[in-house]
Structures are given as C-alpha cells and as structure tokens.
C-alpha positions in Angstrom: 16.7 3.0 -34.4 17.2 6.9 -33.0 16.5 10.3 -35.1 19.9 10.9 -36.5 19.6 7.8 -38.4 20.7 9.1 -42.9 22.1 7.7 -45.5 25.4 7.5 -44.2 25.0 6.4 -40.2 22.8 4.3 -38.2 22.0 5.6 -34.9 20.9 2.5 -32.4 19.6 2.2 -29.7 20.6 -1.4 -27.3 19.5 -2.4 -23.4 22.7 -4.7 -24.3 25.6 -5.0 -25.0 26.1 -7.1 -28.4 27.8 -6.6 -32.3 25.1 -5.0 -34.6 24.8 -4.0 -38.3 22.2 -2.2 -40.7 21.7 -0.9 -43.8 19.2 0.6 -45.6 17.1 -0.2 -48.7 16.1 2.0 -51.3 12.2 2.4 -52.3 11.8 2.1 -56.0 9.6 5.1 -57.7 5.6 3.8 -57.8 4.7 2.9 -60.9 1.8 4.7 -62.7 -0.4 2.3 -63.2 -3.0 4.0 -64.3 -1.0 5.7 -67.5 0.9 2.0 -68.5 -0.2 1.4 -72.2 -1.8 -2.2 -73.0 -3.0 -1.4 -76.1 -1.7 -4.6 -77.8 -0.4 -3.3 -81.7 1.3 -0.6 -80.0 2.8 -3.3 -77.4 2.5 -7.0 -79.7 6.4 -7.6 -78.6 5.2 -7.9 -75.0 2.5 -10.0 -75.5 4.2 -12.0 -77.7 7.0 -12.6 -75.3 4.3 -13.4 -72.7 2.6 -16.0 -75.2 6.0 -17.3 -75.7 7.0 -18.0 -71.7 3.4 -19.4 -71.4 4.1 -22.2 -74.1 7.8 -22.9 -72.3 6.0 -23.3 -68.9 3.3 -25.5 -70.2 6.1 -27.2 -72.3 7.8 -27.6 -69.4 5.8 -29.1 -67.6 4.3 -31.8 -69.4 8.3 -33.0 -69.2 8.0 -32.7 -65.8 4.8 -34.3 -65.5 6.0 -37.5 -67.6 9.7 -37.3 -66.2 7.8 -37.5 -62.3 5.9 -40.6 -63.2 8.7 -42.1 -63.9 10.9 -41.3 -61.0 7.7 -42.7 -58.8 8.8 -45.8 -60.4 12.0 -45.3 -59.2 10.8 -44.8 -55.8 8.9 -48.8 -55.7 11.0 -51.2 -53.5 11.4 -54.5 -55.1 11.3 -57.8 -53.5 13.9 -59.8 -54.7 12.5 -62.7 -57.2 14.5 -65.1 -55.5 13.3 -64.4 -51.9 11.8 -67.3 -49.9 8.4 -66.7 -48.4 9.9 -68.6 -45.4 12.8 -66.5 -45.0 11.9 -63.3 -42.6 15.1 -61.5 -42.0 15.6 -58.9 -44.1 18.1 -56.4 -45.8 17.7 -53.3 -47.8 19.9 -53.3 -50.7 20.2 -49.8 -52.9 22.0 -49.3 -56.1 23.4 -46.7 -57.2 24.6 -46.2 -60.9 26.8 -43.8 -62.7 26.0 -41.3 -64.9 28.8 -42.2 -67.2 27.7 -42.4 -71.1 26.3 -46.2 -71.4 26.5 -46.6 -67.3 23.3 -49.1 -67.6 23.4 -52.1 -68.1 20.9 -55.0 -69.7 23.4 -58.1 -68.6 22.0 -60.2 -65.8 23.5 -59.1 -62.5 24.4 -61.2 -59.2 26.3 -61.3 -56.2 26.6 -62.7 -53.3 27.0 -61.1 -50.0 29.3 -62.3 -47.2 29.3 -61.3 -43.1 30.6 -62.5 -40.3 28.0 -65.1 -39.7 27.0 -66.2 -42.6 26.9 -65.2 -46.5 23.8 -65.2 -48.9 23.7 -68.0 -51.7 24.1 -66.4 -55.2 21.2 -63.8 -55.5 19.5 -62.5 -58.4 18.8 -58.6 -59.1 16.0 -59.0 -61.5 12.4 -56.6 -61.4 9.5 -56.2 -64.2 10.5 -52.9 -64.6 14.1 -51.4 -66.2 16.2 -51.4 -63.3 20.1 -50.7 -63.5 19.8 -47.8 -65.8 21.8 -44.8 -66.2 21.5 -43.0 -63.1 19.1 -45.0 -61.8 19.3 -45.1 -57.8 17.1 -48.8 -57.7 15.7 -50.3 -54.1 15.3 -54.6 -53.1 14.6 -55.7 -50.6 15.9 -59.2 -49.5 15.2 -61.7 -47.6 17.4 -64.3 -45.7 17.0 -67.0 -42.7 18.9 -64.8 -40.2 21.2 -62.5 -39.7 24.1 -62.7 -41.8 26.2 -60.6 -38.5 28.5 -57.7 -39.4 28.9 -57.4 -43.1 32.4 -58.0 -44.9 31.7 -57.8 -48.7 30.1 -57.8 -51.3 30.6 -60.2 -54.7 29.0 -59.0 -57.9 29.0 -59.3 -61.4 27.1 -59.7 -64.6 27.0 -62.3 -67.5 28.0 -59.6 -70.4 24.8 -60.8 -72.5 23.6 -57.3 -72.5 23.5 -55.8 -76.7 26.1 -53.7 -77.1 26.6 -50.9 -74.8 23.7 -52.4 -72.5 26.0 -55.0 -71.5 28.8 -52.6 -69.5 27.7 -51.7 -66.1 29.1 -48.6 -64.3 28.7 -49.5 -60.5 29.0 -46.3 -58.3 28.2 -48.1 -54.9 25.9 -49.9 -53.1 24.4 -49.3 -50.0 22.7 -52.6 -47.6 20.5 -52.0 -44.4 19.5 -53.9 -42.2 16.0 -53.9 -41.8 16.1 -54.7 -38.1 18.8 -52.7 -36.7 18.6 -50.2 -39.0 22.8 -50.8 -39.3 24.2 -49.8 -42.7 27.1 -50.7 -44.9 28.7 -48.9 -47.7 30.4 -50.8 -50.6 31.9 -48.1 -52.5 32.9 -49.8 -56.2 33.4 -46.9 -58.6 34.1 -48.4 -61.8 33.5 -50.3 -64.7 32.5 -53.6 -64.7 32.9 -54.7 -69.1 35.5 -56.7 -70.2 36.6 -53.6 -72.9 37.5 -50.8 -69.7 39.7 -50.6 -66.8 41.1 -53.8 -66.1 38.1 -56.0 -68.1 36.1 -57.0 -64.9 32.8 -58.3 -64.8 33.8 -59.9 -61.6 34.3 -57.9 -58.6 35.0 -58.0 -54.9 34.0 -55.2 -52.7 34.5 -55.2 -49.0 32.4 -52.9 -46.4 34.0 -49.5 -46.5 35.3 -48.0 -43.4 34.4 -44.6 -42.3 37.8 -42.9 -44.1 37.0 -44.6 -46.8 33.5 -43.1 -46.7 35.1 -39.6 -46.2 37.6 -39.8 -49.2 37.6 -36.9 -51.3 36.8 -39.2 -54.8 33.9 -40.4 -53.0 32.5 -37.8 -51.4 32.7 -34.8 -54.5 31.1 -37.6 -56.8 28.0 -38.4 -54.2 28.1 -34.3 -53.4 28.3 -33.2 -57.2 25.3 -35.2 -58.3 22.8 -34.6 -55.6 23.8 -30.7 -55.8 23.2 -30.6 -59.3 19.8 -32.7 -59.1 17.8 -31.6 -55.9 19.1 -28.7 -54.6 20.0 -26.5 -57.7 15.7 -25.4 -58.7 16.7 -25.0 -62.9 18.9 -28.0 -63.2 16.8 -30.7 -61.4 13.7 -29.9 -63.6 16.3 -31.9 -66.0 18.1 -33.8 -64.2 17.9 -37.7 -65.0 16.5 -39.1 -62.0 15.7 -37.5 -58.6 17.3 -38.3 -55.2 14.7 -40.7 -54.2 13.8 -39.1 -51.3 12.8 -35.9 -52.2 9.3 -34.8 -52.5 9.7 -31.4 -54.0 8.5 -32.9 -57.8 9.3 -31.7 -61.0 6.2 -30.4 -61.3 6.3 -28.1 -58.2 10.2 -26.7 -59.1 9.2 -25.9 -62.7 6.0 -23.6 -61.5 8.5 -22.4 -59.1 11.0 -21.2 -61.7 8.4 -19.3 -63.6 6.6 -17.9 -60.3 10.7 -16.7 -60.3 10.8 -15.6 -63.2 7.9 -13.4 -63.7 8.6 -11.8 -59.9 12.4 -10.8 -61.3 10.5 -9.1 -64.3 8.0 -7.6 -61.8 10.9 -5.9 -60.0 12.4 -4.6 -62.9 9.2 -2.4 -64.3 9.6 -1.1 -60.4 13.3 -0.4 -61.0 12.9 0.4 -64.6 14.1 4.5 -65.4 15.2 5.3 -62.4 15.9 8.8 -62.5 19.8 9.4 -61.3 23.6 11.6 -62.0 25.8 8.8 -63.5 28.6 9.6 -62.4 27.9 13.1 -61.2 26.5 12.0 -57.7 28.4 12.0 -55.3 25.8 9.0 -53.2 26.7 7.1 -56.6 30.5 5.6 -55.6 28.7 2.3 -55.5 27.0 1.5 -58.9 29.1 -0.4 -61.2 30.0 0.3 -64.5 31.0 -1.9 -67.2 31.4 -0.4 -71.1 28.9 1.7 -71.5 26.2 0.4 -68.8 25.7 1.5 -65.4 24.1 0.0 -62.7 23.3 2.0 -59.6 22.9 0.8 -56.0 20.0 1.5 -56.2 18.9 -0.9 -59.5 
C-alpha cells in the first residue's frame, strides 16, 4: 500500500500482475474506561439485564446437557436381536424417521432385504431403548451368513400395534452399508406407513435408489433442509430434535458459543456507541442507512 492512500483511493504496489481489491475499516472511538460508572443503583437496569442473561444461559445449558445425553444414546449402534452368533457377514442399517407430527411409531417393525445373490429371512427392528421415534436416526447391525450381493429391494412393514397415534410411521429412507466392502445403498420411502394416511398401506417394497433418484429435488431438499437447521445453524441447532449422528459439536458447546457471540456483540456495540457524526451533512456519510428517525453510518 502506497503513501497516497486515502479514504477514497488505495495506492497499491505489486511485483506481479493480478487483480486486487482493498477496503478500509473505520476504527471506533476509544472507550473511556476510567470514567465509566459502575454504581449499582445508578445502573440497576444493566445489572438486572446481565443477571437475566446469565440465568437464561444456565437454563439453556442445562437443557443442552440433557439433550446431549439423549443424543449420545442415539449414537449407539444396535445389534439386531435375531442375529445368529455364527453369522459373520455384517450390514449396517440406518433408519431415518420423519419430522412430521406423530411420525414415530411403537408398532413392531419387520423387514426383508433382498439382493442379487440372496435375501434375508424376516428380521425385526428391536432395541432396549426407544427407537423409530420422531426425527430419530437409528443405526442397527445385521448379521447374515453370506453376502447378499447387489441389493435390489427392501420390504418393510409394521403390525400397526402401537397405541393411538404411535401406530403409524413416517419413514424417510433407509441406508444400508455393506461393512465388508463399504458399499452403500439407499432405499427412499418418504411416505406414511399407516392405515389412515396416504394409500393406507403398512407394508411397502422399496427398490434401491439409483444415482438420479438420490439427486431428485424433493429428496435433496428434505435431506439438506433438516441438516442445515439441525447442524449448520448455530442457534437453531441447540433446540433441534436430534443432532446429526456424526456431529461431535455438542449442544452445550453450541450454547456457549451463542452466548459468547452475543456478549461480543454487546462489547462491540460499546466501541461504536455515540460515534460523533454529522448526519446528512457530511459528504462521506452518503453510504449510511436512514430508516425513518433511525440512521446508521458506515462506521456503525
């Protein structure tokens, strides 16, 4: 940067030809820390606000800690109860239940997985904890005598024995991974298995999804929208029904980051508070934003 640089132009020196961009940051006025008034009675509103924010933080952290415990249980991989101890060929089944109201089920769920070389017997999804709940991502280990070959279809059904609204089930999709070859197959359902909804079917056969089917807009939007809110959004992810199973960024950590960000915003507001300016008279203020009686300068 050359000596002729000012608020309007940047003088740049370079030893090679390329495209450059530059900008400048308006430094805030120094905060007169020695003249700040910390008297409790004269700043009662500020202290009460800080106490309330602190209480909200501790309450939110407690909630996050509780939900982290639930998420940790959801990370556990569940061996199917009907696995034969002599079977050594393993598949991982990851079952995604939808986020719609009453999407979970307490009915008994069975399935048959068929491939080009073989197919399983009727297998049952069971566990010692609650599974197939709304928004759940449940992972199971299935043992079979030999490889099933190229997976063709998944037949899955339930007996509609759950009480009340827990009889029906909204199945998003099932991921099946061959743990020997690490090949993955998707079985996209995105429908209700319920006698009173959609086609009234509780027994469906789902073909393995091809590459084009996996890239369908409806499936991609549904998959990415939930992940964006439950994982990528720092604030909303604290209250997500379940965090994505592979994420190690816990809710407590997210909660702490949110409040650190909030207090840093308050601190930065102090630096830019009451910045001296001539609104609408200074030529350099043409880049400010005016909305009714409110005005924000480029410094703010």
